[in-house]
N, C-alpha and C positions, 0 to 999 in steps of 0.2 A: 701730237701726242695727247692723251686724254687726261681728264682732270677729276679730282674729287676733294672734298674737305674731310679730313680725318678728325672729326669734331671731338670725339670723346676718347680717342685712342691713348693719348699721353697719360691722362688721368687714370683710365681704366687699367692700363698696363702697370702704372706705378703702384696701384693698390693690390695688384694680383700677388698672391703669395704662393700659389701652386699652379702648375701647368702640366699637361699630360701629352700633348701631341698625339702621335699614333701609338697606342699601347697594345693594339691588337696583334695576335699571332694567328696565322692561318696554316694549318697542316705542319705545325712546328716551326714555321718560318716567321722571322721578325718582319712585320709589315710597316712600310713607310708610305706616306702619301706625298705626291708632288702636284702642286697647283699651277695651272697655266690657263691662258684665255683663248688661244688660237687653235681651233679644231684642225686647221690645215697642217699644223705642225705635229699633231699627236702621233701619227704613224712613225715619223722620223725619231721623235723622242723615245717612243716605245722600242724602236729598233736599237737605239743606243743603250737603253736600260736593259734590254734583253742580253746584250753582251756583258754588261756588269753582272747580271743575275747568273749567267752561265759560269762565271768565275766565283760567284758568291751564292751558292745554292740555298743557303740558310736565310736569304733576304728576298723579300718580295716588295716591289715598288708599284703602287697604284697611281696612275695618272688621272687627275680629276680636272675636268674642263668647266670653267664658268665663263660665260660671255663677258666681254670686256665691260659692257655697260653695267654689269652687276659685280664684277670681280672685286673691286676694292671695298665695296660695301660688305660683301660676304666675308672678305678677309678681316675686316674690322670686327664684325660680329663674332667670328671664330676666335679672334685674338682676345676679345673681351671675355669670352668664356674659357679661355685657355685651351682651345681645341684647333688651333691653326695647323694647317698641313706642315709636315716636317720640313719640306723644301718648297719654295715658291718663287715664281718670277717676280722680280722687282724692277722698276724703271726709275729714271733720274728724278722726275717730278715728285715721286713719293718716297724716295730713298731717305732723305734726311729725317722726315717725321718717323719713319719706321725705326731707324737706328736710334733716334733720341727717345723713342718709346720703348727701348730695350727689347725689341722684338727680334732683332737679328743677332746671330751668333758671330763673333769676330772670327775671321779666317787668317789672321796674320801668322799663326803658327804654320799653316799650310804654305804660306808664301816663304817664310823663313826656312822651312825644310825643303823648299822647291818642289813640293807636290803640286802646287799651283805655280806654273812657270810664268810669273808676271811679265817677264821680258818678252814673251811670245805674243803679247797683246798690245794694242795701241795704248800708249801711256795715258791718253785722254780718257780711255775707258777705266783704267786702273784708278785714275784720279777721281773719276765720276763716282766710284763706289768705295772710296776711302774716306774715313772720318776719323779725325784725331790720330792720323798716321796708321790706322788699322783698316785693312780691307774687310768689307762686310758682305760682298757678293762676288761670285766668280763670273767673269764676263762670258755671256752666252753667244750673242750675235751683235753685229754692228749694223746700223742702218744710216742711210743718207738719201739724198734726192738726186734725180737726174731728169733730163728732158726726154720724154717719149714722143714719138712722131709717127704719123701714118704715111708710109712711103707711097702708097697708091694715090693719095690726095696730092702730094707734092709732084709726083710724076705726071699725073693727069693734067696739071696746070703748068707743067714745065718750069718748076721752081727748084732751085738747087737744094739738095738735102742738107739737113744740119750736119755739122762736123765739129771736131774737137777744138777748132780754132774760131768757132763762131763767137761774135761779140753780142752783147745785149741788143745793140742796134740792128745787127743781122737778123736776130730772132724777131724783133718787132716789125722790121721791114717785111719779112716773109709772112708774118701774121696778117699784116695789112693787105699784102698782095693776094693772099688766099681769100680774104674777105671780099675784096673787089671782084676777083675772078669767079668765085664759086658761091658767094653768099653765105658760106659757112664761116664760123669763127676759126681763125687760124690758131688761137691760143686760148686756154682757159686755166683759171686758178680756182682753188677750193676755198680760199680765205680762212684756212684753218691753222696757219702758223708754220709748223715745220716744213710742210710740203710747198709753201710758196713765200709768204711775206717774210718769214724768218730768213729764208735763203736769199731773197732779193735784198733785204737789209744788209746781209753779209756781203753780197756781191757789190753793193754800193759803198762798202767800207764802213758801215755802221755796225751797231750791236744792239741786242735786246737788253742784255745786262752787261755790266763791265766784267772784265776777265776775273776779278776777285769776287764777283757777285754781290758787291756791297752797294752798288749804285745802278740806276737805270741808264740805258743807252739812248733813251728817247730824246734826250736833250742834244744829241749830236746832229750836226747839219746833215751828215751822210744818211742817218736814219730817217730824218724828215724828208730828205730828197727821195729816198726809196719809197716811202709811203705816199708821197705826192705823185710819184711816177705811176704807181698803181691806180691812184685816183684818176689821173689823166687818161689812162688807158680805158677805164670804165666810161668816162665822159665821152671819149672819142669813139666808143663802140668797138674797140679793138678786142676786148675780152668780155665775156658774159658778166652780167651784173650779179650782185649778191642774191637778189631775188631769184634769178634764173638758176643759180647753182644750189639754192636752197631747195628748189623743186626737183632738180636733177643734178646730182653731184658732178663735178668736173670729170671724175674718172668714168662716170656713166656716159657723159657726153662723148668722151673719147672712145669708149667701147661701142657706142652706137654710131660712130663715124660722123658725128655732128661737129667735131672739132678736130683740127689737124695735129695740134701739139698740146701737151700738158706737162706740168711738173708732177711727178709721182715718186713716193718713197719706195725703197727697195722691197718693202713688204707687199707691193702690188704686182710683183713679177708673176707669181703663181696665178692670181685671178686673171690677169691679162692673157697669160699663155693658155689658160683653160678655155678662153673665149674663142671658139672656132670661127667666128665671124671675122675676127681681126688678127688672130695670132700669127698668120703668115704675112701680114701687111705692115707690121709695126717693127720699130727698132728703137734704140736708145742712143743718146749722145750725152756727153757731160754738160753741165750747166754752162750757158754762155757767159763770157767774161764781161764784167762792167769795170769797176775800179779794182776789184780783187778777185782772184780765182779762189773762191771760198764757198763752203757749204756747212750747214749744221750737221753734226754727227751725233748719233744717240746709239743706244743699244741696251739690251736687257741683261740682267744678271740673275744668277741663281743664289737666293738667300736661304739660310737655314734658320728655322724658328728657334729662338733662344731657349725655349722650354721643351724642345723635342725630347721624347723618351729615349731616343737613340742618337745622341750627339756625335759619337765617334763613327757610327755607321753612316749617318747623314754626311759627315765630312768626307768619308770614303767615296760616297756617291757623287758628291759635288766635285771631288778631285777627279773622278772618272769623267764627269760631264765637261770638265775643263781640259781634258786630254786631247792630244792630236787625233787619236782614234775617233773620239766622239765628234770633234769638229770636222774631221774628214767626211764622216757620214753626213753631217749637216751640210757641208759644202757640196758634196756630190748630188744632194737632193735638189739644189738650186732654190730652195724655198726661202732662205735668208742668207745673208752674208755671215760666214763664221767669224767670230771675234778673233780667233787665232790667226795671226798674219800668215803663218806657214800652211794654212788650210785654204786660204782665199783663192789661190790659183785653181783649185778644183772647182770652186764655185764659179769662177769666170768661164770655165769650160762646160758648165752644166747644161746650158742651152746652146746648141750648135749654131743656130741662126740669129742669136741675139748678141749685140755688142755690150756685154755686161761690164766691160771696162768703163762704160759711161758712168757707172757707179764707183768702181774701184779707184778711178782717177780722181774722184772728189775726196777720197779719204785722207791723203797726205796733208791737205790744207784744211782739214775739218776743224770747225769751231764747236766746242763742247755745248751740248744742248743747254739752253738757259733754264736754270731751276734753282730754287732756294727753299728755305723752310716753309714758306707760305706761298708756294707757286700758285696754288689754286686761287688765292685771293687776288694776286696781282694779274693773273691771266684773265680773270673775270673783268677787271677794270680795263685791261688792254682790249678785250673783246668788245666791251660796251662802247668805248670811244672809237675804235677802228671801224666798227659797224656803222657809226655815224659818218665816218669818212667815206666808206664804200657806198653808202646810200646818198651821199652828196649833202648831208645835213650839217657838215662841219668841215672846214678846210684842214689839210694835213698838218701844217705847222702848229696851229692852235690845239688840235687834238693831241699831237705829240707832246706839247708842253704840259697839258693836263695829265696825260699818262705818266710823263716823267716825274711830275710833282707827287702824284699819288703812289707810284711804285716806290719812289725814294722814301716816302713815309713808312711804307710797309717794311722795306729792307732795313731801315734805321731801327725799327723795333725788334728786328731779328739779331742785331749785332750787339 
């Protein structure tokens, strides 16, 4: 997941006395704006909104896309000037700062009236976007990680394909065998967190943050073992180095058939399936089991700008976006996993030749994405020391001890 430091947000919001959101009317219609960052999802979102507009002809919703690399900076600027879009995507690493900055309208009245059916969503997601017992974002989608593999490479070298009963050792043995027989890497990681070492730490029984998010998990032996295992795989040449994936991302190595397996988040389904070189050669399995059958889960929410000109209309829109109708459309598209549990079966069937259950089977044991008020601060520390591990400049236990100490200092200042 991506990062930013919302440096001036809390102060700027605190001193703001007015706000306007979308005040514009076009052809007599009340116009609201919805901000998102993924252009791949725009057609699906617009299809959903069209259905809302058909029932509410006096409302027009404009979808505005900002690339992720600029999204949070642009939102901060808009918020400072009181011009933030009426509805916008929010994620866990940024949620607490936005809600404490008084940027998000509480939605607890929609939950109480059952307009947002909170029981239809994974409770981890409801918890993710709840603050002081109030829901501040309607769950949109849920994501997790699975093991992607190239069937042609496995078959060419007569190696058994991954399956749902695979252990960590099965995966590593297969990766080593592929490397010996083909010269290709059998496995690649991105070293970016959620798609690999967050997952591996979870599989080894460790944590990035404690369940209450008050302490670091880097002091746990299980966490140290997981980080040490990745370091050993680099040393042994089983997986590409940090320098190699810095030049060519692990997902790109997989798509160019230079690696047989990789961990990828569910948001990579569409890019992989659009790749005509590999889309008929690849499939998905759930993550292999080490100590625990676990994975990190995350997901986006729809938030409403607290100073929108049209709070009641925005609530109606978000209510519709959280409905089964909306989530069914999202599920059928196959683009992301719908957050509504009763729409996920449609998503599983959205690609005929893909085992999308490789993802959905990870959801019941999902661990909430690690985030706190100052996520960006401690993630930078985590990245700094883990890069030293991946580069062989520091051993895993010592690096974890340093990360543990520094993250605990940050978390203590939050509480």
